[in-house]
N, C-alpha and C positions, 0 to 999 in steps of 0.2 A: 771451787774455782781456782784456788791457789795451785792445786795439783795439775790442772789442765793447762795452765799458763806455759810451762816448758814444752808441752806437746804442741800447743798452738804456735809458739815461737819457732819450733823446729819445722813445722809444716809450712809456715810462712817463709822461712829461710830457704827451704828446699824449692818451693814454688817460685820465689823471687829469683833465686840463682838459676833455675832452669829457664825462666822467662828471659832473664838478662842474657844468658848464653845463647838462646835462640835468636833474640833480636839484635845482638851485638856481634854475631858471627861475621867473618870477613866475606866480602862479595866474591862470587865465582869468577875465576879467570878462565876465559874460553880461549882455546887455541885458534890461531888465525888460519883459515882455509887456504890463504895464499902461501903459507909456509909449507903446505903439503900435508898437514896433519888436521884431523877433524876429530874432536872429542864427541862421543855419542851423548845424547841428552841425559842418560842415566848417570854417566860419569861426571858430567858437569853438575848435576844436582847433588851427587855424592860429595864432590869437592866443596860445594856450597854449604852443605850441612855440617861437616866436620872433617878432620883429617882422615884420609883413606884407611888408616889402621884402625880407627874406631868405628867406621860406618860400614861401607861395603867393601869387603875383601874377597877376592876370588879364592875358591878352594882348590885343592889339588897340590901340586908340588910348589916349592918355594918361589918359582918364577911365574906362577899363574897359568902356565901353558896347559891347555886342555881343561880349564876350569869350567864347570857346569853350574855352579851355584855362587850366590853372593850372600854376604851377611849384612843385614841392615839393623843397626842399633836404633831403637826408638828414642826420640829426642829427650823426653823427660822420664823421671822415675815414677813408679807407681807407689802411692802411699795408701795402705790398707789398715783401717782401725780394727782391732780385735776387741769385741765388746763382751764383757762378762758382768753379770748382775747389773745390767742397765748402766754400765760405765765403761769407758775406754780403758782396758787393762794394759794394752800395749799397741804399738804401731809396727807394722811390717813395711819395709821399704824395699822395692825390687827394681832392678834394671833388666829390661828384656831386649832381646835381639831376635830377628827372624832369619832363617835360612830359606832363601827363595831362589827360583830359577834365574839364570843369567838374564840381565836386562829388566828385571822386575822391580828394581829399587825405586824408580820414579812412581810406579803405581802404588807401592807401599806408602810413600809419603802423600800421595794424592788422597788416600782414604784413611790416613792416620787418625783423624778424630773419631771416625766410626770404629776403627780397630781398637783404639784406646777405650772407648765405651764398652765394647764387647769384652775386652780383657778385664776391665774393672768389675764388670758383672760377674765374671768367672772368679776373680780374686775375692770379691765380697762373699760369694757363695761358698768358696773354699774356707774363708775365715769363719763364716757362720756355722759351717759343718765341723769346726774344730781343727781344721788342717794346719793352722799356725800355732797350735798349743803344743806343749811338750817338745818332743824331738821332731820339730817341723822340718829339719833338713835331712831326715831319713830318706833313703833312696826311693822307697815305695811311695812316700808322701809326695816327693817332688815329681816322680814319674806320673802320678795321678794328675797333679797340677799341670804338668807339661802337656799331657794328653788332652785335658780340658781346654787349655789355651790354644792348642793346635786346632782343635775342632772349631773353636770360635774364630780363629784366623782364617780357616778354610771357608767358613760361611761368608766371610767378608771378601776374601781375595781369591778363593778357589784353590785348585790343586797346585798352583805355583808356589805355595808355602810348603816347604819340606819339613821344617821343624821349628819349634820355639825354644830359644835358649835363655836360661836364667843366668845372666852374667853376674849379678850381685843380688844378695838377699841379706837383710839385717832385720832383727826384731829388737825394738827398744821397749822394755817393760816399764810400765808406769809404777814407780816405786812407792 
């Protein structure tokens, strides 16, 4: 029990921090139509969720002209236990983003709980198959994981998902 306490505290801290960030985010500021500008619904939702540099950013050149995709960072990290000999040997913490077609950001957030469930199942399967043991950041390991995550995302969102990006990954071994 003493060895599990730091892991449990870390998981509670990550979940509490993510929940606090989600519920304490600033309200969306919508542009006034009388001023001659109108923000599309997806842009308003993106501004609501986080700063544009972290959530939905147009691809293409530096000014966003001709952009055909957006990058949507999922709100919370994914925590995956790696079990060996009936005990938690380590925890893997990941942050994921999706590359989606222009204007699909709102749809991603609308189905995020279902998407997170599908991603967690893929991540647990990957962990149980040994994907997070040893050199888990090897390109072939991560390519297999990305491919499986993309397949799960497309089952939920369809072809508007172009790719799944692993923006952060960390493994904490239980000492």
